[in-house]
C-alpha angles and dihedrals in degrees: 000000000000117000114251119208113204112100095357119135110234129183115211112195113203087022093146090058135083105279097019094058091053089050090049091051091053094047090052088053089051090058098255124147096240127204121185124207116192135145091209092234088131107001132068126228090231088072093061112101114250090234093056128091110236126215116186098210141132115241088233093055122126086227093069097085091052090050091054092045091051099043102032095210118211094207141014123215104192115200101136110112150140093254104171107110093197092051089050089057093047095044112018092165092061090045092054092043092059102032101039109021092036090052092047089052088058096043094050092048090047099048090050092051108046103273110174105188143011126205110191130197104225129164135252109196097035092053100045101039118199116358110268110236089216093058118073089339090292089301130119111348117241124208088261091061113120111270109234108159113197095198140041087248091061090044093054092050091051091046089051090055089053090052090051089054090050093051091050094049095042104034104018093244109153121215146181118211111199113202103206127205117213103314119208138168144096116346094026112149113245091196111088139030100277099074111059092159091055093044094050093044096051096043095047092048088053092050092248124138125248128211122217112213111237122332094331093235093115109114136214136179103246113200125185117243093235090059090047092054091053090051092048092052091046089052091050090051093048117122099229133358138297152138118255136185115228110196141093105259087237125114118218120185123216094251091056091046090052090049093054094048093043089055096045093048092045088224097136089205123171118247109253127188131200135180118312119251109254111249095005115162110250102203138025127166130151132221106222099182092108091053090048092051100041105027097031087233133134134159116267104179119081115218095247092053094044092050090051090055091046095050090048090055093049091046091054091048092049090051094052 
Protein backbone atom coordinates (compact mmCIF):
# COMPACT_ATOMS: atom_id res chain seq x y z
CA UNK A 1 0.00 0.00 0.00
CA UNK A 2 1.34 3.44 -0.91
CA UNK A 3 2.16 5.77 1.96
CA UNK A 4 -0.26 8.67 2.35
CA UNK A 5 1.01 11.91 3.86
CA UNK A 6 -1.77 13.98 5.41
CA UNK A 7 -1.90 13.57 9.16
CA UNK A 8 0.88 10.98 9.29
CA UNK A 9 3.58 11.32 11.94
CA UNK A 10 7.03 11.34 10.31
CA UNK A 11 10.44 11.44 11.98
CA UNK A 12 13.18 13.20 9.98
CA UNK A 13 16.64 12.46 11.32
CA UNK A 14 19.20 15.10 10.39
CA UNK A 15 16.29 17.49 9.94
CA UNK A 16 18.30 20.48 11.17
CA UNK A 17 20.86 19.91 8.43
CA UNK A 18 21.09 20.84 4.78
CA UNK A 19 19.00 18.24 2.94
CA UNK A 20 17.00 17.07 5.96
CA UNK A 21 15.59 20.50 6.73
CA UNK A 22 14.34 20.86 3.14
CA UNK A 23 12.70 17.43 3.41
CA UNK A 24 11.09 18.45 6.72
CA UNK A 25 9.76 21.65 5.13
CA UNK A 26 8.17 19.69 2.30
CA UNK A 27 6.58 17.14 4.63
CA UNK A 28 5.03 19.97 6.65
CA UNK A 29 3.57 21.30 3.40
CA UNK A 30 2.21 17.81 2.66
CA UNK A 31 0.26 17.91 5.93
CA UNK A 32 2.45 15.55 7.96
CA UNK A 33 3.02 15.86 11.67
CA UNK A 34 6.78 16.27 11.46
CA UNK A 35 9.30 15.48 14.18
CA UNK A 36 12.98 16.28 13.73
CA UNK A 37 15.80 14.39 15.45
CA UNK A 38 19.24 16.00 15.23
CA UNK A 39 22.26 16.25 17.53
CA UNK A 40 23.23 19.62 15.95
CA UNK A 41 26.74 18.38 15.18
CA UNK A 42 26.31 19.69 11.65
CA UNK A 43 22.87 21.26 11.50
CA UNK A 44 21.42 24.36 13.14
CA UNK A 45 18.12 24.58 14.98
CA UNK A 46 17.13 27.60 12.85
CA UNK A 47 16.71 25.21 9.91
CA UNK A 48 14.00 23.22 11.69
CA UNK A 49 10.48 24.16 10.49
CA UNK A 50 8.44 26.05 13.07
CA UNK A 51 5.65 23.51 12.70
CA UNK A 52 7.93 20.57 13.54
CA UNK A 53 8.65 19.07 16.96
CA UNK A 54 12.38 19.08 17.63
CA UNK A 55 14.33 16.45 19.55
CA UNK A 56 18.01 17.20 20.17
CA UNK A 57 19.26 13.64 20.21
CA UNK A 58 21.99 11.43 18.76
CA UNK A 59 20.77 8.52 16.61
CA UNK A 60 22.85 6.20 18.81
CA UNK A 61 21.18 7.38 22.01
CA UNK A 62 19.57 4.97 24.47
CA UNK A 63 16.62 7.39 24.48
CA UNK A 64 15.66 6.57 20.87
CA UNK A 65 13.53 3.46 21.67
CA UNK A 66 11.51 5.41 24.24
CA UNK A 67 10.92 8.19 21.72
CA UNK A 68 9.54 5.70 19.17
CA UNK A 69 7.41 3.99 21.80
CA UNK A 70 5.97 7.32 22.90
CA UNK A 71 5.37 8.88 19.48
CA UNK A 72 4.56 5.81 17.31
CA UNK A 73 5.95 7.28 14.09
CA UNK A 74 4.34 6.20 10.83
CA UNK A 75 7.45 6.81 8.75
CA UNK A 76 11.17 7.42 9.14
CA UNK A 77 13.14 9.70 6.82
CA UNK A 78 16.75 8.96 7.70
CA UNK A 79 19.24 11.64 6.65
CA UNK A 80 21.43 11.89 9.76
CA UNK A 81 24.92 10.58 9.03
CA UNK A 82 28.63 10.85 9.45
CA UNK A 83 29.11 12.16 5.90
CA UNK A 84 32.75 13.22 5.79
CA UNK A 85 34.57 10.76 3.52
CA UNK A 86 38.00 11.77 4.81
CA UNK A 87 36.91 11.31 8.42
CA UNK A 88 35.55 7.88 7.54
CA UNK A 89 38.99 6.92 6.25
CA UNK A 90 40.73 8.33 9.33
CA UNK A 91 38.25 6.82 11.81
CA UNK A 92 36.22 3.98 10.27
CA UNK A 93 35.05 2.80 13.69
CA UNK A 94 33.32 6.11 14.39
CA UNK A 95 31.87 6.11 10.88
CA UNK A 96 30.36 2.66 11.36
CA UNK A 97 29.15 3.52 14.86
CA UNK A 98 27.06 6.43 13.57
CA UNK A 99 26.06 5.19 10.13
CA UNK A 100 25.41 1.53 10.88
CA UNK A 101 24.76 1.12 14.60
CA UNK A 102 22.92 4.44 14.80
CA UNK A 103 20.70 3.38 11.92
CA UNK A 104 20.05 -0.03 13.49
CA UNK A 105 19.05 1.71 16.71
CA UNK A 106 16.35 3.54 14.74
CA UNK A 107 15.23 0.49 12.74
CA UNK A 108 14.89 -1.69 15.83
CA UNK A 109 12.90 0.98 17.64
CA UNK A 110 10.73 1.48 14.57
CA UNK A 111 9.90 -2.15 13.81
CA UNK A 112 8.88 -2.67 17.46
CA UNK A 113 6.57 0.35 17.41
CA UNK A 114 4.51 0.20 14.24
CA UNK A 115 6.76 1.94 11.71
CA UNK A 116 5.23 1.68 8.21
CA UNK A 117 7.92 3.02 5.85
CA UNK A 118 11.57 4.06 5.72
CA UNK A 119 13.10 6.51 3.25
CA UNK A 120 16.89 6.40 3.45
CA UNK A 121 19.49 8.86 2.19
CA UNK A 122 22.12 6.68 0.54
CA UNK A 123 24.90 7.67 -1.87
CA UNK A 124 25.55 7.17 -5.56
CA UNK A 125 29.19 7.89 -6.26
CA UNK A 126 30.55 6.56 -2.98
CA UNK A 127 28.78 3.21 -3.44
CA UNK A 128 29.61 2.55 -7.10
CA UNK A 129 33.18 3.78 -7.30
CA UNK A 130 34.60 4.60 -10.73
CA UNK A 131 32.26 3.95 -13.71
CA UNK A 132 32.82 0.46 -15.09
CA UNK A 133 33.65 0.63 -18.83
CA UNK A 134 31.65 -2.60 -19.32
CA UNK A 135 28.47 -1.07 -17.87
CA UNK A 136 26.59 1.44 -19.99
CA UNK A 137 29.78 2.02 -21.97
CA UNK A 138 31.38 3.64 -18.95
CA UNK A 139 28.61 6.24 -18.93
CA UNK A 140 25.99 7.03 -16.27
CA UNK A 141 25.89 4.33 -13.60
CA UNK A 142 22.60 2.45 -13.16
CA UNK A 143 21.48 0.89 -9.90
CA UNK A 144 22.72 -2.46 -11.25
CA UNK A 145 26.28 -1.13 -11.53
CA UNK A 146 28.81 -3.11 -9.43
CA UNK A 147 29.13 -1.66 -5.94
CA UNK A 148 32.80 -0.95 -5.22
CA UNK A 149 32.95 1.59 -2.40
CA UNK A 150 36.33 3.31 -2.10
CA UNK A 151 35.77 4.58 1.47
CA UNK A 152 34.32 3.37 4.78
CA UNK A 153 31.56 5.97 4.26
CA UNK A 154 30.46 4.26 1.05
CA UNK A 155 30.71 0.87 2.74
CA UNK A 156 28.43 1.91 5.63
CA UNK A 157 25.81 3.25 3.22
CA UNK A 158 25.84 -0.01 1.27
CA UNK A 159 25.65 -2.04 4.48
CA UNK A 160 22.66 0.08 5.57
CA UNK A 161 20.89 -0.78 2.31
CA UNK A 162 21.44 -4.47 3.05
CA UNK A 163 19.93 -4.00 6.49
CA UNK A 164 16.90 -2.32 4.92
CA UNK A 165 16.44 -5.34 2.68
CA UNK A 166 16.69 -7.60 5.72
CA UNK A 167 14.06 -5.62 7.65
CA UNK A 168 11.71 -5.77 4.68
CA UNK A 169 12.16 -9.51 4.19
CA UNK A 170 12.00 -10.37 7.88
CA UNK A 171 9.53 -7.83 9.28
CA UNK A 172 7.66 -6.57 6.22
CA UNK A 173 8.99 -3.02 6.59
CA UNK A 174 9.06 -1.35 3.14
CA UNK A 175 11.78 1.10 2.21
CA UNK A 176 13.15 3.41 -0.45
CA UNK A 177 16.92 3.91 -0.60
CA UNK A 178 17.79 7.08 -2.50
CA UNK A 179 21.32 7.08 -3.89
CA UNK A 180 22.16 10.77 -4.12
CA UNK A 181 24.66 12.38 -6.43
CA UNK A 182 26.49 15.48 -5.13
CA UNK A 183 23.69 17.52 -3.62
CA UNK A 184 24.02 21.31 -3.51
CA UNK A 185 21.78 24.29 -2.79
CA UNK A 186 20.67 26.76 -0.11
CA UNK A 187 21.57 25.87 3.50
CA UNK A 188 24.55 23.76 2.50
CA UNK A 189 27.29 23.86 5.11
CA UNK A 190 30.48 25.54 3.83
CA UNK A 191 32.50 24.08 6.70
CA UNK A 192 33.82 20.64 5.80
CA UNK A 193 34.88 18.72 2.75
CA UNK A 194 31.48 17.54 1.53
CA UNK A 195 30.18 20.83 0.14
CA UNK A 196 32.47 22.19 -2.56
CA UNK A 197 29.67 24.37 -3.98
CA UNK A 198 29.08 25.98 -0.60
CA UNK A 199 32.82 26.41 0.05
CA UNK A 200 33.47 28.03 -3.33
CA UNK A 201 30.38 30.25 -3.07
CA UNK A 202 31.19 31.60 0.37
CA UNK A 203 34.88 32.19 -0.28
CA UNK A 204 34.38 33.90 -3.64
CA UNK A 205 31.65 36.16 -2.23
CA UNK A 206 34.08 37.18 0.51
CA UNK A 207 36.81 37.93 -2.02
CA UNK A 208 38.89 35.00 -0.84
CA UNK A 209 40.70 32.66 -3.16
CA UNK A 210 39.79 29.03 -3.69
CA UNK A 211 42.07 26.15 -4.53
CA UNK A 212 41.04 23.37 -6.88
CA UNK A 213 42.53 20.02 -5.91
CA UNK A 214 44.55 18.57 -8.77
CA UNK A 215 43.78 19.38 -12.41
CA UNK A 216 40.06 19.97 -11.76
CA UNK A 217 39.01 17.44 -14.39
CA UNK A 218 37.45 15.11 -11.81
CA UNK A 219 33.68 14.97 -12.40
CA UNK A 220 30.61 14.62 -10.22
CA UNK A 221 26.86 14.51 -10.78
CA UNK A 222 25.65 17.72 -9.10
CA UNK A 223 21.94 17.61 -8.25
CA UNK A 224 19.94 20.52 -6.80
CA UNK A 225 18.43 20.05 -3.35
CA UNK A 226 14.91 20.90 -4.54
CA UNK A 227 15.05 18.00 -6.99
CA UNK A 228 16.40 15.73 -4.25
CA UNK A 229 13.49 16.58 -1.96
CA UNK A 230 10.99 15.67 -4.69
CA UNK A 231 12.74 12.32 -5.16
CA UNK A 232 12.75 11.68 -1.42
CA UNK A 233 9.02 12.34 -1.14
CA UNK A 234 8.35 10.14 -4.19
CA UNK A 235 10.35 7.35 -2.56
CA UNK A 236 8.39 7.71 0.66
CA UNK A 237 5.11 7.51 -1.28
CA UNK A 238 6.22 4.43 -3.24
CA UNK A 239 4.03 1.35 -2.96
CA UNK A 240 6.71 -1.21 -2.18
CA UNK A 241 10.48 -0.99 -1.88
CA UNK A 242 13.45 -0.17 -4.06
CA UNK A 243 16.80 1.49 -4.64
CA UNK A 244 16.86 4.64 -6.76
CA UNK A 245 19.53 6.93 -8.18
CA UNK A 246 18.95 10.64 -7.62
CA UNK A 247 21.14 12.68 -9.94
CA UNK A 248 21.10 14.34 -13.34
CA UNK A 249 23.01 11.97 -15.61
CA UNK A 250 25.32 14.88 -16.41
CA UNK A 251 28.99 15.05 -15.45
CA UNK A 252 30.39 18.42 -14.35
CA UNK A 253 34.08 18.81 -13.64
CA UNK A 254 35.46 21.03 -10.89
CA UNK A 255 36.85 23.59 -13.33
CA UNK A 256 33.43 24.05 -14.91
CA UNK A 257 31.83 24.26 -11.47
CA UNK A 258 34.31 26.94 -10.45
CA UNK A 259 33.57 28.86 -13.64
CA UNK A 260 29.83 28.91 -12.96
CA UNK A 261 30.24 30.06 -9.35
CA UNK A 262 32.93 32.60 -10.25
CA UNK A 263 30.57 34.14 -12.80
CA UNK A 264 27.50 34.17 -10.53
CA UNK A 265 29.42 35.73 -7.64
CA UNK A 266 31.06 38.29 -9.93
CA UNK A 267 34.35 37.57 -8.17
CA UNK A 268 36.50 37.41 -11.28
CA UNK A 269 38.92 35.17 -9.40
CA UNK A 270 41.80 33.41 -11.08
CA UNK A 271 41.66 29.63 -11.30
CA UNK A 272 44.18 28.19 -8.84
CA UNK A 273 45.20 24.56 -8.53
CA UNK A 274 46.84 22.67 -5.68
CA UNK A 275 47.94 19.08 -5.13
CA UNK A 276 45.48 16.33 -5.99
CA UNK A 277 43.89 14.34 -3.16
CA UNK A 278 45.47 10.89 -3.03
CA UNK A 279 42.99 8.22 -4.10
CA UNK A 280 40.27 10.67 -5.08
CA UNK A 281 37.57 9.23 -7.31
CA UNK A 282 37.87 10.73 -10.79
CA UNK A 283 34.37 10.25 -12.19
CA UNK A 284 30.84 9.87 -10.86
CA UNK A 285 27.58 10.16 -12.83
CA UNK A 286 24.21 8.50 -12.23
CA UNK A 287 21.70 6.93 -14.58
CA UNK A 288 18.24 8.06 -13.38
CA UNK A 289 16.08 6.17 -15.87
CA UNK A 290 14.89 3.72 -13.18
CA UNK A 291 13.78 6.60 -10.95
CA UNK A 292 11.98 8.16 -13.91
CA UNK A 293 10.14 4.93 -14.71
CA UNK A 294 9.22 3.79 -11.19
CA UNK A 295 9.00 6.99 -9.14
CA UNK A 296 7.86 9.28 -11.92
CA UNK A 297 10.75 11.54 -10.96
CA UNK A 298 13.37 13.33 -12.99
CA UNK A 299 15.65 16.30 -12.33
CA UNK A 300 14.34 19.69 -13.43
CA UNK A 301 17.10 22.12 -12.41
CA UNK A 302 20.15 22.47 -14.66
CA UNK A 303 23.43 22.91 -12.84
CA UNK A 304 23.97 26.50 -14.04
CA UNK A 305 20.51 27.56 -12.83
CA UNK A 306 20.85 25.72 -9.53
CA UNK A 307 24.22 27.32 -8.86
CA UNK A 308 22.75 30.76 -9.55
CA UNK A 309 20.05 30.13 -6.92
CA UNK A 310 22.62 28.80 -4.48
CA UNK A 311 24.97 31.77 -4.88
CA UNK A 312 22.00 34.14 -4.42
CA UNK A 313 21.20 32.44 -1.10
CA UNK A 314 24.80 32.72 0.11
CA UNK A 315 24.95 36.36 -1.02
CA UNK A 316 21.85 37.16 1.03
CA UNK A 317 23.29 35.38 4.04
CA UNK A 318 26.61 37.22 3.74
CA UNK A 319 24.72 40.55 3.61
CA UNK A 320 22.69 39.83 6.77
